[in-house]
N, C-alpha and C positions, 0 to 999 in steps of 0.2 A: 624529430624526426631523421628514422634511418632510411638508408639511402633505397634497399628494398621496396618499403611501404612508400618512398616519393615515386619508383618506377611504375609503384602496381597502379598507386594513383594515378598515374601518366598516362597506360595501359587504362583502364578502365572507365579511365574519363572519355578517351579516344572514343572506345564503345559506344558507352550512353550518349555520346555524340550524334555519331553515326545511328543507332536505335532510336535517335531526336528527329532525327533527318527523316528518317524510312517512315517512320509516322506521318510526316509531314506532306510527303510522293506520297504515303498509301492510306487514306484515309479509312479507310474499312477495316482496318486490323491496326487501328490508334491506341487503343486501350489496351490491347496486348503488348505493343512498342513500348508504351506508358510503363506498364508492369514488370517486361524483362527495365528499363531503364532504373524503376524501383529496386530492383534483384542486383543490379550493377553498383549501387550505392550498398547494399547491405552485404554482397560478396567484399566489397572492399573492406566492411566492419568485421568481420569475421574471415577475412586473409590477414587482416592489415591489422585495423586498431578503429577507434573512435575518431581520432586524427585524420587516416585516412579515408573514412568515409565521408567525414565533415569537407575536408580538404578535394572531393571525385567531387559531390553536390557544389561545393564553391566555382569550381573551375568550370565542371557542365555546364550550369546554369549563367555566369558570364561569356562564354564560349556561343552557348546557344542565344543570349542576347544580339552578339554580333554574327551568326552564323544563319538565325532557323528564325522564319516569320515568331510575330509575336503570339500569334495563339496559344500555338502548340510551348512557347517560352514561357509565358506566365502561367497555365495549368502544370507544367515542370517545377517552375518555381516555386510554387504555392503549396501543391501539397503532394504530386508525384517524388519529386527528388528526395525534401527532405522526409516521406512517411518512413524510411526504411531506419532512419535515425532517431524520430518518433515512437515507432516500435518497440524499436530496441527497449527503450527508457521504459514506454508503458508496460511491457509485458516482463522486465524486471521486477513488477511488484507481485506477480504468483500468484494473484488471485482472477480465475477466471472470469465473473466478473464485472470486476471492478475494470479489467483492460478491456471489456468488450464498450464497457458504457465509456471509458476514458478514450476510444479507437473512435467512439457513434460520435462524441462531443467533439472530437478535433476535425472526423469527418464532416460536419454539418458548421462549425464556424469559419473554415478552410474553404470550405463548399461554397458559402455566402458571400463569401471575401470575393473567390475567383467568379462567382458570377456577377458581383457587384462591379469589378475590375471589366470584366472584357463587357460587359453592358454599356459600360463609360464609356470607354475606349472604342470601342468595333458599333456600336447600337444595336444591338441584337445578340442573344442570349441561344446557345445550344438546343434552350429548351423552344423555343416560338415552333419549331417544327410540331414539335411533338404537340404542344398547346392546340395548336390547329388539328392536327389529327384529332384529339382526346376531343375537340368541339365539333367536331364533322361525327363523332362516330354516338356520341353523349352529351347532344347539345343540353339538354335539361338541368344538367350538376351544376353549371356553373363555373367559372373561374376559380376560387377560391378551393373549392372541391378535384378540380385538373388539376390544381397545383401541390392538395395533398398526393394524391394519386402519383404525381410524378415525385416528391416526395419519400413515401414509402417504398416506389418499387428503386428510386435508390440506394435506398439504405440497406436494403437486399443486394445488391449491386456492391453494393463496399465489402458486407458481409463474403461473400464470393468471391472479390479481388482480393481482400485479406488471406481467407480459408489458401488461395492457389497460391498467394506468396508463401505462405506458412509448408505449402506442397514441394513447392521452389528449393525452398530450404532443406527440407527433409531430406529431398532428392539428392541435393551437392553433398550433403554430410553421409547419406549415403555409399555416392559413388567417386566423390573428391575431396573427399575428407584428409586422406593419407595423401596425396598427394601435395 
């Protein structure tokens, strides 16, 4: 690994840790901050290499375990941190339908693992409040239908997230790729 890549990795790791800390202290913008943290790893891949992106992901994950509360760290380590690397492998297929199927499979597997770990470690999930709200709005639907509604909404949110990441990448190439 070249010195330039190590320096880039260090700077982008520090930026990722700051972004994730902000996501903890400003929970209303948490999804935006996680998207930016994902983009930082992708930026390491674009400006450096796959090794640089992996270095950023691993070092940010390690620092998160030391400096940032576990709720944020788990979400970053399991999904948002490595999504940029996984996305680059999936999108190398150049078959749009297959890419979206693989991305949705990845999202659902990692999402389930994230929910399981969060519930096991903390005794609650982020969906507890949503389930209470849905059961108040439509009590006749039942728990399984409420979970199905949440699952469908999450699929759409993930696709919007992926599209937003693509927009960030496109804007980066338009404005900063010559630097």
